[in-house]
N, C-alpha and C positions, 0 to 999 in steps of 0.2 A: 520412362528413360532415365539413363544415370545422370547424376547432377555433376557439376563441376566441382573440383576440390576446394574446400574452403580456403580463404586466405590465412596465412600462416599464423597471424596474431589471434586469430579465432580456435587454433588446435592446441595450443599449449601455453603455460604461462612462463616457460624458461627460456631464457635468451639463448642457451647453448643448443637447446632443441630448435629455436626458430632459425639459428643460423645454418643448422644442418639442412633442416627441411628445405630451405632455400638453396644450398649446395646441391642438394639432391635434385631438385626440379631444375637448376641451370644445367646439371650434367646429365638430364635426361634419364635419372634413376628411379623408379617406382618405390614407394614406401607404402606402408600401410594406411596413409591418409588417402593417397590416390586410390587404392583399392577399394577403400571406405566408400567413396564417392561412385566408384564404378557399380558396386552392390547395392547403392540407394535408389530407389526406395527398396525396402524389404517386403518379402511376403507377410501380408497380414494374417493369414492362418497360420503361420509359424509363429509369428510374434506373440499370439493368443494362445499359442500350445493346442490347437484345435486341428492339428492335422495327425492322421496315424499311418504309419508304415510297419506296423508289427506283424502283417501278414501279407500274403499276395492277394487275399480278396479285394484289398485296396490297392494303392493308397487312398484314404478317405479324407475329406474334408467336412467339419462340422460347421453348420451356419443356421440362422432361423429357416432358411429354404431346404436345408438338409440336416435335420437335427440328429440324425443316427447315422453311424457307419453301415458298411455292409453287414458286419455281425450283429449290429443293435445297439452298439456302444454310444452312449450320449456325450455331450462336451464334458460331463463332471468327470466320467471314466477316462476319457481320452486324455484330458489334460492331466489327471492324476497319474495316469500311467506314464505319460511322458517326463512330468516331474519326478516320479519314482525313479525312473532310469535316468535321469539327469544326476540324482542324487548318488545312484551306485556308481556312475563313473566317476565322480569326485572323491567318493570314499575308496573307489579302488585305487585311484593315483597317490593319494596320500599313504595309504596304507601298505600298498606294494613298496613304496618308498622305506616304510617301516621294516618290512620283510628282508629288503635288501641290507639293512643293518644288522639284523639277526643272523644272515647268513655270512657276514664278515666277522660277527662275533663267533660263529660256529667255526670257521676257518681259523680264527686265532686259537681257539681252544684245541683244535686238531693239528696245530702246528703248520698249517698250509698257507698262513699269510705272513711271512717273514717281515714285511715292509709295514705291518699295522702292529699295534700293541693297546692294552688297556691302560690308557693314560689317567683317568680318575678312578683308581682303586677303591677309595673311600665311598664314591657314589655306588660301585657296583655292589659293594656290601651292604650298603643302606637300601638299595632298590630290592635285593635279595631278600632280605629280613622284611621289608615291607609286603610282599606278595608269599611269604610263609616259609621261605627257604633258610635251613638251617646254615648258620654262618659260623659259629663259634668254632675255633681251632681247626678250621678246615682250609686246604690249599684253594689259592684264590682260582686257579682254573677249574677246580671242582666246583666251586660256587658258581662261576661264570657259566659252566656246562649247564647247571641246573637251572640259572635264570634264562638262559638260551632256550631251553625245551619249555620253560613256561611260557615264553613269548611266542614261541611257534605254535604251541597249544591254543593260544588265544585266536588264531587263524583258523581253526578248526570246528568240529560241529558236535563235540562231545561234552563240552563245558555248559554250565548254566548262566555264567557272566564271565567277561573279561576280567583280567587280574587287577588291573588299576582301579576298578570300581570300588575296592578298597579306600580309595581317596573321597570317594563321594559321601556327603551328608547321608545318614540312615534315612531322615526323611525324605529325600529325594530319590533314593533307591525304593523305597515303598511306593513313591508315586509311580514310578516306572513299572514295578512289577504290577500294580494294579491296572495300568493301562496296556500291559502287554508290551512294553516299550525296551525291556531290560536288553542290552546288546549281549548275545551269548557268544558268537565267534564271528571274527571280521568277514572270512569268505562265506560263512553261512548266511549271513544277512545280506551280502551282496547278491550271492546266487539266489536265494529266496526272492529278491525285489526282481531279478530278472524272470524268475518263474512265475510270480505273481502277476507281473504286467504281460505275460503271454495271453494271447487270444483266449477266451474261455475260463480264465482263473479269477483274480479278485476284482470283481466288477462293482465295488462300492467305495466311492473316492475316499471318504473318512478313513475307512480301513487301510487303504492303500498309503496313505499319508501317515498312519501310525507307523506302519513298518518303514516309510521313508525315513522318518525321525529315528528309528531304532537302528537303521543303516548307518545314518550319519552318527549318532552316538559310538557306534562300533569303531567309526574311524576316529573321532575325537577322543574317546578315553581307552581307545584301544591302538589302532595302526598308528596314527600320529603321536601319540604319546609314547608308543614303543620307539619310534624313529627318533624323537626328540632325545628321550632318555639314553638310549643306546649310542647316539653320536657323542653325547657328554662323557660317556663311559670310556668310548674308543679315541676320541679326539680332545677331549677335554671341556670340563664345564665354564662357560663363559665368564669373565670378569670384566670390570670396566677398563676401558682402553680409549685412547684418542685414535682417529684416522681421518681421512678426507673422502670427499665425494663430488660428483659432475665429471662432465667430459675432460676436464681439465687434469683428471689423473692419468690420462693417456699422456706419454712423455714422447717429444719428439726426437729425443737422443737416445731413446732405448729401444729394445725389442719390446713391442706390447703384446701381451698374450691375456686375452678376456676368458674367464671361465663364465659358463651359464647354464642354468637348469636348477636343479635343486639338490642333489645327492653330495654330500661331501666326501664320499668314499673316492671319487676320481678327483676333486678339485684339490683335497688336502695332498694328495701324491704329486699333484701338477705343481703345486706351490713349493713342495719339498725339491722336486727335481729341478726347478727354476734356479734354485740356491746352489745346484751342484758347481763346485769351481771349475770344472771342465767346460761345461756349457756357457759359464759366465765368461770365461776365457775366449771361446769361440766368438760369442757375441761382440767382444771387444777387437778380436780380430778383423770382424767385417764392418767396424767403424762405430758400433754403439758403445754406449757406456754403462751398459747392464742389460738385465731382465726385468721387466716391469709385470707383474701379474695383478690384474684388476678384476672386479665382481660385475656381473650383471644378474638381476633378479634374486632369487633365492639361494643358489649356489654361491652368489656372491656375499648374500647375508650369512651364510653358515660360516664362510672364511672370515667375514668382518666381525662376525661376534667372538670367534675363537682367536684368529691371528691378526687382526687389526687391518687386513688387506683393504686398499681404497676400493670405493664403489663408483663404478662408471655410470650406471643408470639403472632404470627400472624397465618395465616392460616395453613402454613406448620408446625407450631411447636404445634398445639393443641395435636396431637398424640404423640409427643415426650414429651410433659409437664407431661402425664400420667406415661411414661416410667421412669421418676425420681423415682417411688416407694412412694413417698410422697405426692401424691394428695388424700385426703380423698374423695372428691366430685367434680364431674364436673357438674353444673347446666346450663341446656341450654334453650333458648326460641326458635328462629327460624333463619333459613338462614345461609348458608356455614357451617354447621354442619356435618362433615363426619359420616355416620352410622357405620363405623369402630371404632369410639371412644367406642360403647358399647362393642364390642368384646374385644379391647384393656383394657378396665376396669375390665372385668371379668379375665384378666390376673393377676390382682393386687387385693388389697382391695379396690379400688377404686367405689364408687358408682355412676352411671350415672343417673341422674334425669332430665326428660324433664317436661314441665311446660305449653305446649301450645296444644290444640286439634287438630291445624292445622299443628302442626310438631310432631306428637308421634314417638318413635323409639322403635321398636321391642326389647325387653329385658331390657328397661329402667323402671325405677321408675317413675309412671306418677303422676303428680298434675294437676288438671284442676284449674289453678291460675286465681283468681278472686280479682277485686278491693275490694269488699266488706269484703272479708276474707284474704286479701294480707299480713298482718303482722303475723296471726295465721299460715298460710301455710308457710310463710317465717320461722318462728321459728321451725316448724316440720321439714322443710327441712334441716336447719342448725342442726338441733339435729341429724338426721340421719349422717351428716358429721362428727359431735363431737364423736358420737358412734363408727364410722369407725376407729377413731385413734387407739383404742384398738386392731383391727385386724392387723395393719400395721407390716410388715416384715422388720425390721430395716436391716436386710442383704442385701436386695435389693435395699435399698435407694441409690441414687447417683444423687446429685444435682451438676452439672458441672461446677459452675462458680459463681462469684460474682455479684450482680447486677450493673448496670451503671445508672447514674443521668440523668433524662431529665426534660425539662420545657414543660409544657401542657397548655391548657385553653384559645387559642387565638381566641375567638369569634369575631365577626365583632365590638360589643359593646366594647369588651376590647381593640380592636386596635383603636377605636374612642377616649376611655379614655385616653390611652396611649398619643396620638397624641394631646391631649389638647381640645377636644371635636368635631371634624371633621376630615373627610378624606382629607382636605386642604394640611396639610404638607406631606402627602404621596404623593398627586398629584404634589406637588412643587419638592419633592425628585425625582420623575420620570422625571418631566421636566428639572431638573438640570443633569439628567443623573447619579445621584449616586446611584439609582435603575432604571436600564434599562428597567426593564419588570418584569413580574410574571409568574410563571407556577406552576399550581396545579398538583401534582404529586399523584396520588389516585389508591385505589384498592387492587388489590390481589396478592396472589401467584399462580403460575402455575408450576406443577413438571415438566412440559415440559423445564422450564427454570431453571438454577441454581438458587437457592432460594436468592432472594433480591440481585443479583448481577446486575441486571438492575435498581431497584428502588434506590439503594445507589448509583451505578456509574453515572446515570442521574443526580442526586440530587448535587453531587459534582461536575459535570461539569458545571451545570448552575450557581451555587453560585460563582464559579470563574469567570464567566463572569458578575458579578453585577446583576444577575436575582433572585429575590427572589423567594423561594419555599414554597409553601402552601402544607402541607401533610396530608391526611386523609386516614382513613380505615387502611388496613394492611401494607400500606408504614410507618406508625407511628412507629411500634416498629422497623422496619428495620432502619430508620432514626435515631431512639434513639439508638440503639445498635452501630451505626456507629459513634457516638459522635456528630450528627449534630443536636439535640435538647437542646442544651446548649449553653448559651451566649459565652463560649470560642471558640464555633464553627466558629465565625467569623475570626478566623486565616487561615481557609479553603477558605474565602469569598474574591472577588475583594476588592480593596480599596474604592469604592463607597459603596458598601453593608456593608463593614466592619465599616466604618465610621457612618452610618445611624442605623445599629442595635447596634454597641458599645455605641452611645450616649443614645439609648433607652433601654440598658440592656437587648435584647431579641436575640436570636439564628437567623441566617440568613435562616434557615428552620423552619416554624411556623406550630405547630401542629393544625390543624383547625377542628378535629373532627373524627366521624364515617364517613362510606361512604355516609349515608344518607344525612350528614352535607355537602356534596357537594354542597348543594343549598346554603350554607353561601358563597361560592365563587362566585356562579351566582350573589347572591345580592350585593356582595363587586364590582364585574364588572359593574353591572348595576349603582350602586351608583356613582363609578368613570366616568362612560360614562355620567350619568346626570350631573354631576359636570361640565364635558367638553363640555357638549351640542353636544355629538357625538353619533355614534352607538357603541355598543360592538365590533364590528367587526373592528373599527378603534383603538383599544386599543394595546397597545403592550403587549398581554397576550397569554399565551397557557395552554393547558391541556395534560396530559398524564397518561395512564395507562399501564406501562410496561410489567407487569406480570399479566395480566387480565385472569379471566376464565369464569366469570359468566355472566348470561344474564343481572344481574343488570349492571354489568359493561360495557355492550354493550349498554344498555339504558343510562347510564351516559354520555359516549361518544358521543351518538348521540344528547341528548339534549345540549351539550357542543357545538358542531358543529352548530347545529340549531340555537343556541344562538349568533354564530358570533365566536366561540373561535376555532382556529387552534388545532387540536387534533392527539396526537401521540398513536399509539397501537405497542406493543413491537411483536405482531404477527397477522394477518389478523383473523378477523371471517370467518365463512365457506360460503364465498360468491365468490371464486375465480373461480368457474365453470361458471359463467356468466360474460363476458367482460363488458356487459351493466352496471350490478351492481356495478361491481370491479370500473369502470371507473367514474360512479357517485359518488362513495364514496371518491374516491382518487383525483377527479379533478371537476367534475360537480357541486358539491355542493356550489363550490366557487362562482360560477356565480349566484347561486340561494340565498344563505343566507351569503356569505361573508367569508366563512371557509370551511375547508375541513379536512379529515383523512391523515394521512400519516403513513406507516409502516417502522419501523427500529429496529433492534436489537441491533445494537451497540450504547453505551450510549455517545461516544463521537461524531459520527456523528448525532445523535439525537440532542444533544445540539447545533451543529453547525446549523441544520436545523431550530430550534427555534431561535438562533442567528440572523440568515438571517432574518427570519419574523419578529422579533422584530426591527432590523435596519429599515426596510422596513416600519413598522407602525409608527415608532417614525419619519421617514422621512415625512411620509403624515400627520403627526399633526404638522409639522414644529419644531420638537425638535432635537437637535443634535444626531447623530447615536451612 
C-alpha cells in the first residue's frame, strides 16, 4: 500500500520550500512529494535492475528462483543491459543539446539567424585552432563554418575519435585505446549501445560496461563539451558577477516569467524580449512595475552565468515556484521538466509554454521555436506572460522570503584571468597544500532524499578540509541559498582555502555552470594534469552527485570515473541485482581506469572518504598530505 506523505520538515532543508509545500497541501494541490508517497514502495526487481523488457518473450524478472530470463540471460547480463541503456539515454540528452548549439551556429553562418550572433569571437578562433582548423588571415564566418562542420562530424561514424580528445593527457588516451574505450562518434556510441543490448548481442556484462563507459565519454568529451563551448561562442563566455537566489526573486509588483530546462537558445531570446520597451510599457499599463525574468534548473544556470538573472530554484522547487501564485508564465525547452507543472499552472493563472518539438507537453501552449524567427516568437511568448498579469489573484499570492546574494560566472577562462593568465598559481596553491584538492558537486534533487541536505552538507564538510568545491546544475541554487556562493563564505572554509579565496575575492564554492558544463570541470582537470605531465587519475580531485536521479547524471558520473576521477553517488543506480556489475562499479574500474564509484548517504563520511583519497593522491605526487 502507498504510504502517507512525509511531514514537511522531513522533505527539505529550506524554509521557502516548506512554506510552499504547506500552501499546496492546504489548497489541495499535489506535488512531487505526494506522488512519491503514492508510488512507494517501489518494485524491488526494478530497483535491483533485474527486470528485462527488451523483447516480447518477456518481460522477465531475475531472482534466485528464476535465475535466467526466457532467452537465458542471467542477472549480470540483464543488469548490464539496463545500465547500458540508461547511460545511452543520458548521453543522448546532453549530446542532443550540443547538436542544437551546432545548428544555431550553422544558421548564423548561413545568415538564417538574424537574432543570434557570434559574441565571443576570440574563443571561436581559439577553439578552431585547438581542433586543427586554419585561422590565420581568414574571415570569421569561414572559420565558424569549419568549426561547425568539425562539431557535426563528431556525431557521426567515420572518425576514430571526437575532436576535443586533443585536450586529454596522452597517457589517458592510451589507456582508453588499450581498453577499447576511445569515443569515436557521439551518435555512433549511443546507437551501438542500443544494438549491443538487443537480445542475442552482447551477453558479457564487463564487455557491455566497457562500451557504456565509451558512450559516456562521447558525451563528456563530445556532446556536452560542444554544447558548453558553442554556448560560450554564441552567447558569451561567463565572467564573475553577482545575482540572487530563492523564491524571493519572484516579485509581487512585476510580471514574473520563469525559464526552465537546459538550452540557452530559447531563454537568451526570452530575456532579450522581456527588455523590449513596448512590452515593458504594456506591463506597466496593466499595473505591474516591469517584467522580471527568473531561472529554474539549468536554463536558469545558463542565464545566471552569462547574464546574472536570478535563480528561483532547482529541480524540487519548480512546482513550488508556481505555488507562490505570482508566476505569470513558465517557459520550458527540454529535460528535467515535470509534466505536473502543466496541471499546477492550471490551478493558477500561470501560462505553461513549451518551445521544442522534442519536448511537447499535453495541455501546454506550444511554440515551434526556430532561429530564423527567434525574437519574434520570444516577444509573442513574453506578451502572453504580460497579459496574464491581469488574471493574477492577489489573494493567492505568497512569496515566502527575501532573496539571498550569490556570485556566479566561473568559467575556466575567468579562473585563468583571475590567476593572471595561467593555471600555474592554482597548481602552486595545490602543491603548497593551501588548496588540498578539488571536488565537483553536481546534479540533481531526488525526492527520496531530504532536499539539498546532502548537496549542502557535503559542500560544507569539504571546504572545512581546504578542498575547493565546484558546483554545477541544481547544486548551484542549494549552495547559493546556504550562503556558500559569496566571498564571505570563506569563514566556513579551512585556513588554506580561506587564504587563497580571500586573496582572490571569490567564494570557496565556485559556480561552474549548468549540468552540461561539467565538461568545464573535465577540461580543468585535463589542463592541470597536462601542466604537471601526469594522468587525470593522479590528481587530488573527485566528483559527487549526492542527490542524483536522472540518466544524464549517471552518464556524467561514468564519464568522470572513466576519465580517472573518483566519484561519489548518494544512492546507487539500479545495478545491485548483479554482484558482477556492482563489483566492477565500486572496485573493478579502479584497476581499469584508475578511479571508481563509491556510494554513501552521510555527508561527513563522504567528505572523509574524499579526504583520504586526496591524501593518497597528494602523496603519490610527492606533495604534503
